[in-house]
KOLKOL-183796 format. One record per residue (C-alpha): x, y, z. Coordinates in pm, whole numbers, padded with zeros to 5 digits. Layout:
+--------+--------+--------+
|     px |     py |     pz |
+--------+--------+--------+
|      X |      Y |      Z |
...
+--------+--------+--------+
//
This chain:
+--------+--------+--------+
|     px |     py |     pz |
+--------+--------+--------+
|  00309 |  00910 | -00192 |
|  00493 |  01021 | -00506 |
|  00418 |  01154 | -00850 |
|  00609 |  01129 | -01175 |
|  00672 |  01322 | -01488 |
|  00493 |  01228 | -01805 |
|  00639 |  00928 | -01982 |
|  00537 |  00857 | -02342 |
|  00480 |  00491 | -02420 |
|  00356 |  00308 | -02724 |
|  00383 | -00041 | -02861 |
|  00690 |  00065 | -03055 |
|  00862 |  00258 | -02772 |
|  00760 |  00018 | -02499 |
|  01000 | -00017 | -02203 |
|  01004 | -00335 | -01997 |
|  00997 | -00308 | -01616 |
|  01077 |  00063 | -01628 |
|  00785 |  00207 | -01428 |
|  00821 |  00334 | -01073 |
|  00672 |  00101 | -00811 |
|  00637 |  00124 | -00435 |
|  00464 | -00032 | -00135 |
|  00286 |  00129 |  00161 |
|  00241 | -00104 |  00459 |
|  00047 | -00061 |  00784 |
|  00171 | -00270 |  01076 |
| -00062 | -00385 |  01351 |
|  00082 | -00377 |  01702 |
| -00003 | -00676 |  01922 |
|  00040 | -00605 |  02292 |
|  00055 | -00882 |  02545 |
|  00153 | -00858 |  02911 |
|  00454 | -00696 |  03065 |
|  00737 | -00936 |  03152 |
|  00895 | -00705 |  03408 |
|  00819 | -00423 |  03645 |
|  00823 | -00152 |  03383 |
|  00523 |  00020 |  03237 |
|  00270 | -00219 |  03096 |
|  00250 | -00247 |  02719 |
| -00110 | -00133 |  02740 |
|  00017 |  00218 |  02814 |
|  00196 |  00281 |  02486 |
|  00055 |  00341 |  02143 |
|  00174 |  00375 |  01786 |
|  00236 |  00743 |  01858 |
|  00460 |  00656 |  02151 |
|  00643 |  00397 |  01943 |
|  00690 |  00656 |  01669 |
|  00835 |  00908 |  01915 |
|  01091 |  00647 |  02021 |
|  01145 |  00510 |  01671 |
|  01264 |  00839 |  01519 |
|  01573 |  00876 |  01745 |
|  01645 |  00506 |  01695 |
|  01646 |  00556 |  01318 |
|  01860 |  00869 |  01345 |
|  02137 |  00654 |  01490 |
|  02143 |  00454 |  01166 |
|  02092 |  00710 |  00891 |
|  01990 |  01076 |  00845 |
|  01621 |  01163 |  00867 |
|  01402 |  01467 |  00803 |
|  01049 |  01561 |  00913 |
|  00758 |  01570 |  00672 |
|  00633 |  01907 |  00551 |
|  00271 |  01790 |  00562 |
|  00235 |  01540 |  00849 |
|  00343 |  01583 |  01210 |
|  00389 |  01210 |  01266 |
|  00596 |  01126 |  00958 |
|  00968 |  01127 |  00878 |
|  01165 |  01063 |  00559 |
|  01483 |  00855 |  00563 |
|  01805 |  00901 |  00369 |
|  01754 |  00566 |  00194 |
|  01437 |  00708 |  00036 |
|  01179 |  00542 |  00262 |
|  00919 |  00706 |  00485 |
|  00779 |  00608 |  00827 |
|  00474 |  00758 |  00998 |
|  00157 |  00695 |  01198 |
| -00173 |  00607 |  01034 |
| -00420 |  00847 |  01196 |
| -00748 |  00739 |  01036 |
| -00868 |  00584 |  01361 |
| -00760 |  00263 |  01531 |
| -00800 | -00045 |  01316 |
| -00621 | -00310 |  01512 |
| -00647 | -00433 |  01868 |
| -00280 | -00382 |  01925 |
| -00233 | -00011 |  01983 |
| -00261 |  00160 |  01647 |
| -00082 |  00142 |  01315 |
|  00264 |  00244 |  01204 |
|  00273 |  00305 |  00828 |
|  00592 |  00248 |  00631 |
|  00645 |  00334 |  00264 |
|  00933 |  00211 |  00051 |
|  01119 |  00447 | -00181 |
|  01023 |  00457 | -00547 |
|  01195 |  00169 | -00731 |
|  01217 |  00054 | -01093 |
|  01285 | -00311 | -01010 |
|  01047 | -00547 | -00825 |
|  01338 | -00733 | -00665 |
|  01500 | -00408 | -00555 |
|  01169 | -00301 | -00405 |
|  01142 | -00622 | -00201 |
|  01491 | -00554 | -00068 |
|  01380 | -00219 |  00075 |
|  01062 | -00372 |  00218 |
|  01268 | -00646 |  00386 |
|  01499 | -00388 |  00543 |
|  01203 | -00190 |  00677 |
|  01049 | -00506 |  00823 |
|  01374 | -00587 |  01003 |
|  01404 | -00235 |  01140 |
|  01053 | -00258 |  01281 |
|  01137 | -00580 |  01466 |
|  01478 | -00462 |  01589 |
|  01350 | -00125 |  01710 |
|  01060 | -00275 |  01906 |
|  01281 | -00529 |  02079 |
|  01528 | -00255 |  02179 |
|  01275 |  00014 |  02271 |
|  01031 | -00212 |  02457 |
|  01249 | -00500 |  02587 |
|  01028 | -00580 |  02887 |
|  00696 | -00596 |  02707 |
|  00539 | -00874 |  02510 |
|  00481 | -00652 |  02208 |
|  00518 | -00764 |  01848 |
|  00439 | -00637 |  01502 |
|  00182 | -00810 |  01284 |
|  00227 | -00768 |  00912 |
| -00119 | -00876 |  00806 |
| -00439 | -00739 |  00655 |
| -00718 | -00813 |  00904 |
| -00761 | -00799 |  01280 |
| -00968 | -01025 |  01503 |
| -01274 | -00809 |  01446 |
| -01265 | -00843 |  01067 |
| -01140 | -00490 |  00992 |
| -00903 | -00489 |  00695 |
| -00596 | -00270 |  00646 |
| -00242 | -00359 |  00550 |
| -00081 | -00274 |  00218 |
| -00122 | -00061 | -00093 |
|  00080 | -00114 | -00408 |
|  00183 |  00197 | -00604 |
|  00252 |  00190 | -00977 |
|  00339 |  00453 | -01234 |
|  00076 |  00400 | -01505 |
| -00029 |  00567 | -01829 |
| -00390 |  00644 | -01739 |
| -00517 |  00738 | -02088 |
| -00415 |  00809 | -02445 |
| -00569 |  00941 | -02767 |
| -00918 |  01086 | -02747 |
| -00969 |  00970 | -02388 |
| -00663 |  01165 | -02276 |
| -00791 |  01471 | -02463 |
| -01134 |  01445 | -02300 |
| -00971 |  01391 | -01960 |
| -00780 |  01717 | -02000 |
| -01090 |  01903 | -02117 |
| -01272 |  01774 | -01811 |
| -00991 |  01901 | -01588 |
| -01022 |  02246 | -01746 |
| -01396 |  02247 | -01677 |
| -01322 |  02158 | -01313 |
| -01091 |  02456 | -01253 |
| -01370 |  02710 | -01176 |
| -01519 |  02457 | -00933 |
| -01186 |  02432 | -00751 |
| -01149 |  02810 | -00735 |
| -01498 |  02851 | -00589 |
| -01432 |  02571 | -00341 |
| -01112 |  02737 | -00220 |
| -01290 |  03073 | -00177 |
| -01582 |  02923 |  00015 |
| -01347 |  02704 |  00221 |
| -01142 |  03007 |  00333 |
| -01458 |  03201 |  00420 |
| -01607 |  02903 |  00607 |
| -01286 |  02850 |  00804 |
| -01257 |  03218 |  00901 |
| -01622 |  03231 |  01007 |
| -01603 |  02929 |  01234 |
| -01262 |  03026 |  01370 |
| -01392 |  03369 |  01469 |
| -01706 |  03224 |  01620 |
| -01502 |  02977 |  01823 |
| -01309 |  03262 |  01989 |
| -01636 |  03388 |  02131 |
| -01783 |  03061 |  02253 |
| -01464 |  02864 |  02336 |
| -01482 |  02930 |  02714 |
| -01839 |  02798 |  02715 |
| -01793 |  02482 |  02510 |
| -01606 |  02162 |  02611 |
| -01380 |  01963 |  02384 |
| -01521 |  01658 |  02207 |
| -01347 |  01321 |  02218 |
| -01287 |  01196 |  01865 |
| -01315 |  00831 |  01969 |
| -00955 |  00727 |  02012 |
| -00684 |  00844 |  02246 |
| -00377 |  00715 |  02068 |
| -00389 |  00398 |  02276 |
| -00572 |  00072 |  02217 |
| -00947 |  00048 |  02164 |
| -00977 | -00207 |  02443 |
| -00735 | -00029 |  02673 |
| -00876 |  00189 |  02949 |
| -00535 |  00339 |  03026 |
| -00466 |  00657 |  02827 |
| -00154 |  00688 |  02619 |
|  00147 |  00835 |  02793 |
|  00176 |  01093 |  02513 |
| -00152 |  01126 |  02327 |
| -00131 |  01297 |  01990 |
| -00254 |  01656 |  01970 |
| -00546 |  01574 |  01744 |
| -00717 |  01312 |  01961 |
| -00957 |  01579 |  02091 |
| -01124 |  01857 |  01897 |
| -01345 |  02149 |  01975 |
| -01701 |  02127 |  01834 |
| -01628 |  02400 |  01582 |
| -01354 |  02182 |  01429 |
| -01601 |  01902 |  01369 |
| -01846 |  02151 |  01216 |
| -01565 |  02281 |  00995 |
| -01478 |  01934 |  00870 |
| -01843 |  01853 |  00802 |
| -01898 |  02180 |  00618 |
| -01589 |  02139 |  00401 |
| -01702 |  01791 |  00303 |
| -02035 |  01928 |  00182 |
| -01850 |  02202 | -00007 |
| -01625 |  01965 | -00201 |
| -01882 |  01687 | -00250 |
| -01987 |  01818 | -00599 |
| -01620 |  01826 | -00702 |
| -01574 |  01468 | -00582 |
| -01880 |  01351 | -00778 |
| -01768 |  01525 | -01096 |
| -01410 |  01403 | -01060 |
| -01526 |  01045 | -01001 |
| -01733 |  01052 | -01323 |
| -01436 |  01195 | -01511 |
| -01209 |  00918 | -01383 |
| -01462 |  00644 | -01453 |
| -01524 |  00756 | -01814 |
| -01174 |  00837 | -01935 |
| -00898 |  00682 | -01723 |
| -00760 |  00328 | -01689 |
| -01024 |  00194 | -01929 |
| -00808 | -00081 | -02090 |
| -00660 | -00169 | -01753 |
| -01003 | -00226 | -01601 |
| -01124 | -00422 | -01903 |
| -00823 | -00645 | -01968 |
| -00678 | -00686 | -01619 |
| -01003 | -00763 | -01436 |
| -00945 | -01136 | -01482 |
| -00584 | -01109 | -01367 |
| -00677 | -00934 | -01043 |
| -00975 | -01165 | -00987 |
| -00741 | -01467 | -00990 |
| -00421 | -01315 | -00847 |
| -00495 | -01427 | -00491 |
| -00437 | -01789 | -00603 |
| -00063 | -01722 | -00633 |
| -00001 | -01449 | -00374 |
| -00293 | -01439 | -00126 |
| -00202 | -01466 |  00242 |
| -00517 | -01651 |  00353 |
| -00783 | -01530 |  00595 |
| -01043 | -01671 |  00834 |
| -01351 | -01447 |  00849 |
| -01596 | -01404 |  01137 |
| -01799 | -01703 |  01020 |
| -01500 | -01936 |  01009 |
| -01487 | -01937 |  00629 |
| -01140 | -01954 |  00476 |
| -01044 | -01703 |  00205 |
| -00735 | -01703 | -00013 |
| -00701 | -01331 |  00056 |
| -00819 | -01100 |  00333 |
| -00840 | -00797 |  00104 |
| -01035 | -00993 | -00158 |
| -01310 | -01046 |  00099 |
| -01372 | -00669 |  00113 |
| -01333 | -00554 | -00249 |
| -01662 | -00409 | -00378 |
| -01571 | -00189 | -00677 |
| -01324 | -00173 | -00961 |
| -01215 |  00191 | -00926 |
| -01291 |  00461 | -00671 |
| -01173 |  00698 | -00400 |
| -01158 |  00434 | -00128 |
| -01227 |  00556 |  00225 |
| -01379 |  00884 |  00101 |
| -01701 |  00696 |  00021 |
| -01634 |  00396 |  00244 |
| -01568 |  00171 | -00054 |
| -01296 | -00084 | -00123 |
| -01190 | -00063 | -00489 |
| -00911 | -00245 | -00668 |
| -00781 |  00074 | -00834 |
| -00768 |  00349 | -00570 |
| -00764 |  00713 | -00685 |
| -00841 |  00881 | -00353 |
| -00494 |  01039 | -00344 |
| -00578 |  01223 | -00668 |
| -00879 |  01384 | -00499 |
| -00684 |  01456 | -00181 |
| -00414 |  01631 | -00384 |
| -00669 |  01857 | -00553 |
| -00847 |  01950 | -00229 |
| -00556 |  01968 |  00013 |
| -00313 |  02170 | -00201 |
| -00204 |  02509 | -00072 |
| -00490 |  02759 | -00091 |
| -00377 |  02952 | -00397 |
| -00167 |  02680 | -00554 |
| -00303 |  02459 | -00830 |
|  00008 |  02249 | -00879 |
| -00177 |  01925 | -00802 |
| -00442 |  02018 | -01061 |
| -00173 |  02093 | -01323 |
| -00001 |  01762 | -01249 |
| -00321 |  01575 | -01332 |
| -00280 |  01677 | -01699 |
|  00013 |  01438 | -01732 |
| -00069 |  01111 | -01905 |
|  00135 |  00913 | -01653 |
|  00014 |  00910 | -01294 |
|  00062 |  00708 | -00976 |
| -00220 |  00467 | -00905 |
| -00276 |  00251 | -00601 |
| -00389 | -00111 | -00613 |
| -00548 | -00216 | -00283 |
| -00601 | -00585 | -00349 |
| -00285 | -00745 | -00212 |
| -00246 | -00878 |  00142 |
|  00029 | -00766 |  00375 |
|  00266 | -01051 |  00452 |
|  00618 | -01120 |  00585 |
|  00675 | -01350 |  00285 |
|  00937 | -01200 |  00050 |
|  00856 | -01435 | -00234 |
|  00482 | -01373 | -00220 |
|  00538 | -00997 | -00234 |
|  00785 | -01037 | -00519 |
|  00542 | -01248 | -00723 |
|  00268 | -00990 | -00662 |
|  00471 | -00684 | -00763 |
|  00659 | -00848 | -01051 |
|  00355 | -01011 | -01216 |
|  00144 | -00696 | -01180 |
|  00420 | -00483 | -01328 |
|  00454 | -00722 | -01621 |
|  00082 | -00729 | -01700 |
|  00070 | -00349 | -01678 |
|  00352 | -00352 | -01933 |
|  00144 | -00595 | -02136 |
| -00156 | -00362 | -02150 |
|  00048 | -00052 | -02226 |
|  00231 | -00232 | -02507 |
| -00105 | -00311 | -02668 |
| -00053 | -00689 | -02666 |
| -00405 | -00786 | -02560 |
| -00482 | -01076 | -02792 |
| -00605 | -01383 | -02609 |
| -00650 | -01218 | -02269 |
| -00977 | -01317 | -02095 |
| -01239 | -01051 | -02028 |
| -01468 | -01166 | -01747 |
| -01840 | -01097 | -01735 |
| -01823 | -00984 | -01372 |
| -01467 | -00951 | -01236 |
| -01578 | -00859 | -00882 |
| -01808 | -01161 | -00851 |
| -01534 | -01379 | -00998 |
| -01283 | -01242 | -00748 |
| -01499 | -01344 | -00451 |
| -01579 | -01679 | -00606 |
| -01212 | -01765 | -00663 |
| -01101 | -01629 | -00325 |
| -01333 | -01866 | -00136 |
| -01218 | -02181 | -00319 |
| -00895 | -02324 | -00181 |
| -00923 | -02619 | -00421 |
| -00875 | -02377 | -00714 |
| -01127 | -02581 | -00917 |
| -01409 | -02326 | -00932 |
| -01469 | -02174 | -01276 |
| -01574 | -01826 | -01385 |
| -01717 | -01718 | -01720 |
| -01578 | -01461 | -01960 |
| -01769 | -01237 | -02199 |
| -01756 | -01505 | -02474 |
| -01910 | -01772 | -02253 |
| -01584 | -01962 | -02196 |
| -01507 | -02082 | -01843 |
| -01174 | -02051 | -01664 |
| -01020 | -02163 | -01338 |
| -00790 | -01927 | -01149 |
| -00485 | -02120 | -01267 |
| -00611 | -02114 | -01628 |
| -00641 | -01735 | -01612 |
| -00299 | -01687 | -01460 |
| -00142 | -01919 | -01719 |
| -00304 | -01719 | -01998 |
| -00147 | -01396 | -01871 |
|  00187 | -01567 | -01812 |
|  00182 | -01695 | -02170 |
|  00106 | -01346 | -02303 |
|  00395 | -01203 | -02099 |
|  00628 | -01474 | -02233 |
|  00530 | -01381 | -02589 |
|  00582 | -01012 | -02513 |
|  00932 | -01077 | -02381 |
|  01023 | -01283 | -02688 |
|  00917 | -00997 | -02918 |
|  01112 | -00722 | -02743 |
|  01336 | -00499 | -02947 |
|  01713 | -00564 | -02931 |
|  01761 | -00223 | -02764 |
|  01591 | -00346 | -02447 |
|  01832 | -00363 | -02154 |
|  01963 | -00714 | -02094 |
|  01920 | -00676 | -01719 |
|  01551 | -00598 | -01762 |
|  01498 | -00898 | -01987 |
|  01674 | -01124 | -01737 |
|  01468 | -00988 | -01448 |
|  01147 | -01035 | -01646 |
|  01241 | -01393 | -01728 |
|  01324 | -01461 | -01363 |
|  00986 | -01325 | -01254 |
|  00808 | -01522 | -01525 |
|  00987 | -01841 | -01421 |
|  00888 | -01793 | -01055 |
|  00529 | -01724 | -01164 |
|  00507 | -02036 | -01380 |
|  00678 | -02253 | -01118 |
|  00418 | -02148 | -00860 |
|  00133 | -02224 | -01100 |
|  00278 | -02566 | -01181 |
|  00299 | -02666 | -00815 |
| -00048 | -02530 | -00739 |
| -00184 | -02734 | -01028 |
| -00031 | -03054 | -00887 |
| -00084 | -02983 | -00517 |
| -00389 | -03208 | -00480 |
| -00200 | -03526 | -00573 |
|  00173 | -03456 | -00554 |
|  00338 | -03447 | -00210 |
|  00650 | -03283 | -00351 |
|  00439 | -02994 | -00483 |
|  00270 | -02960 | -00146 |
|  00606 | -02945 |  00031 |
|  00738 | -02691 | -00219 |
|  00437 | -02461 | -00164 |
|  00488 | -02454 |  00214 |
|  00661 | -02130 |  00308 |
|  00629 | -01998 | -00048 |
|  00251 | -01953 | -00096 |
|  00097 | -01803 |  00217 |
| -00262 | -01917 |  00189 |
| -00154 | -02275 |  00119 |
|  00087 | -02270 |  00414 |
| -00172 | -02123 |  00648 |
| -00439 | -02370 |  00540 |
| -00191 | -02657 |  00591 |
| -00127 | -02541 |  00948 |
| -00499 | -02511 |  01020 |
| -00574 | -02856 |  00877 |
| -00317 | -03004 |  01116 |
| -00453 | -02834 |  01426 |
| -00695 | -03011 |  01662 |
| -01003 | -03164 |  01488 |
| -01297 | -02926 |  01472 |
| -01089 | -02641 |  01612 |
| -01281 | -02342 |  01738 |
| -01290 | -02014 |  01550 |
| -01058 | -01865 |  01814 |
| -00799 | -02139 |  01757 |
| -00809 | -02091 |  01379 |
| -00790 | -01715 |  01414 |
| -00488 | -01750 |  01639 |
| -00309 | -01941 |  01363 |
| -00428 | -01677 |  01115 |
| -00278 | -01390 |  01317 |
|  00036 | -01558 |  01452 |
|  00132 | -01652 |  01097 |
|  00200 | -01282 |  01037 |
|  00412 | -01196 |  01342 |
|  00729 | -01037 |  01213 |
|  00968 | -01168 |  01476 |
|  01094 | -01525 |  01510 |
|  00786 | -01629 |  01708 |
|  00567 | -01593 |  01399 |
|  00445 | -01916 |  01241 |
|  00565 | -01811 |  00896 |
|  00915 | -01740 |  01026 |
|  00923 | -02076 |  01201 |
|  00807 | -02254 |  00886 |
|  01074 | -02090 |  00671 |
|  01347 | -02183 |  00920 |
|  01227 | -02542 |  00945 |
|  01221 | -02581 |  00565 |
|  01546 | -02387 |  00518 |
|  01401 | -02163 |  00245 |
|  01664 | -01911 |  00126 |
|  01589 | -01539 |  00121 |
|  01539 | -01377 | -00218 |
|  01750 | -01063 | -00175 |
|  02126 | -01098 | -00130 |
|  02292 | -00965 |  00188 |
|  02489 | -00714 | -00020 |
|  02173 | -00565 | -00170 |
|  02006 | -00556 |  00172 |
|  02307 | -00371 |  00311 |
|  02284 | -00118 |  00028 |
|  01910 | -00070 |  00090 |
|  01988 |  00018 |  00452 |
|  02200 |  00313 |  00344 |
|  02128 |  00427 | -00011 |
|  01822 |  00513 | -00223 |
|  01729 |  00302 | -00528 |
|  01905 |  00364 | -00856 |
|  01733 |  00576 | -01122 |
|  01472 |  00699 | -00873 |
|  01334 |  01038 | -00760 |
|  01445 |  00929 | -00413 |
|  01809 |  00998 | -00511 |
|  01766 |  01378 | -00504 |
|  01552 |  01361 | -00188 |
|  01813 |  01144 | -00016 |
|  02099 |  01374 | -00116 |
|  01923 |  01682 |  00022 |
|  01841 |  01507 |  00350 |
|  02204 |  01406 |  00399 |
|  02345 |  01748 |  00308 |
|  02100 |  01996 |  00463 |
|  01862 |  01833 |  00715 |
|  02088 |  01904 |  01015 |
|  02177 |  02258 |  00904 |
|  01832 |  02423 |  00873 |
|  01576 |  02404 |  01158 |
|  01276 |  02428 |  00924 |
|  01405 |  02172 |  00673 |
|  01107 |  01957 |  00568 |
|  01041 |  01693 |  00305 |
|  00753 |  01560 |  00100 |
|  00752 |  01298 | -00174 |
|  00756 |  01567 | -00444 |
|  00964 |  01845 | -00292 |
|  01203 |  01959 | -00021 |
|  01174 |  02302 |  00143 |
|  01382 |  02509 |  00387 |
|  01474 |  02870 |  00464 |
|  01834 |  02962 |  00383 |
|  02070 |  03206 |  00557 |
|  01922 |  03502 |  00365 |
|  01573 |  03415 |  00496 |
|  01475 |  03304 |  00145 |
|  01246 |  03006 |  00101 |
|  01417 |  02731 | -00098 |
|  01194 |  02478 | -00270 |
|  01347 |  02187 | -00463 |
|  01126 |  01960 | -00674 |
|  01211 |  01591 | -00641 |
|  01040 |  01422 | -00936 |
+--------+--------+--------+
//
């Protein structure tokens, strides 16, 4: 997504709510039946929607194509929209992936996410008016496959001797990368040459998806160019994976030993219990209710994610991808890894249309990251087994189950969250006078919302007012309330329908109906939403990217954008490359 320059932090120079944050969201496309005589909704895919979405967006603000991905565009407000091409995960025609611009305020970030959600709904209703198609902003389909949302945070990954050893390890890895690049070029040339000889004799191989729905037998009207591949391409991909496997193993060990060590130790309890305040709820294949869909799949604390088919809390797969997918003779991604501050992904949160839930998630996580980097760790619980605790808490909607820490003390999810909230309150009270007033006020607002949610969760078993307050504000509680009021002994299909329809983005979604019925106000003001439609966030790398898109995108045919840079060829046939970081 994006990278950042090194930022020196210490307990004495600590900055509150100053890190860059962002959200990447995958939207599932539900396709019903056509309501008119036009083409059935089963004949369009996420690729088709993307092809129609780009001109629709161009009518609202300037856009520019990605320099790395065919099905991705960058917007002049700093956001990015593309197609997720790692297979089909949802029984609704593929996944559109949307990324917010880099923000330094949780509330500002939610404003951009809200705008993107609205654009998705408006564009689908205008582009496919005669189809019963709708976006689902959720984290699990009917088959139990999870997807949805990644949170991005600028984090200091190491300091002191660990940072020194991390950098030494990167130096040791350089010869491995050089050898990999040499062998990769030779392997590619060999197979490419061989394919020229045997191509007339060998058929193409179907990769398993056609750009349309898994269950659809009608091919997409415009299938993407990479839905079929010649056998030599598959051999190439397999061979390259074997070539870089030793690098991946070494890099994983390096990450595990020297990076994010205090974060994994002191925030394990926070992430294990976070679903109690921001989980969206989930019914699994066995009819069991979870506080969080993503929590049901987490199986490691840190890792590369899909590279090894694992589901970690801290995802570093983009680090590996940057090292391996950089231009052949460029080692910029490797040099960037020497910086103490890097972007990390947290893949624990559920995707949801609930503004408040997303705000609580981003704001509380940002504050506890500030807490760790400021060195204020006294009193924070350190669980014996955070992953086991996460699953235990996520399957207990009563919030009464306890988990043990390393000292033998037992905690409920609310106890853990209160402990972190108390530590954040103390941190805010001890801030230096030079801290920006606006940041202190935003931190206090987030802390107040956090504590208010915990108070109502604590009283929800016996207090009707707390129960009413939680409806439309805490997703899992709202979803469980709806399920409890459905027909007695409802079938799995009936419960799953509630589960999925809760996340429909348009006004037919159960969450939207609940919010309207309870008259819950939106968090972001109309003025700020209007600004997010047009302008990038303040004090963000997106400002330079946005300016270049507005000024030059329509003037140069090869103008292309990535999160870190913008490139084009000028009138003198010179390549212009502008770093946006």
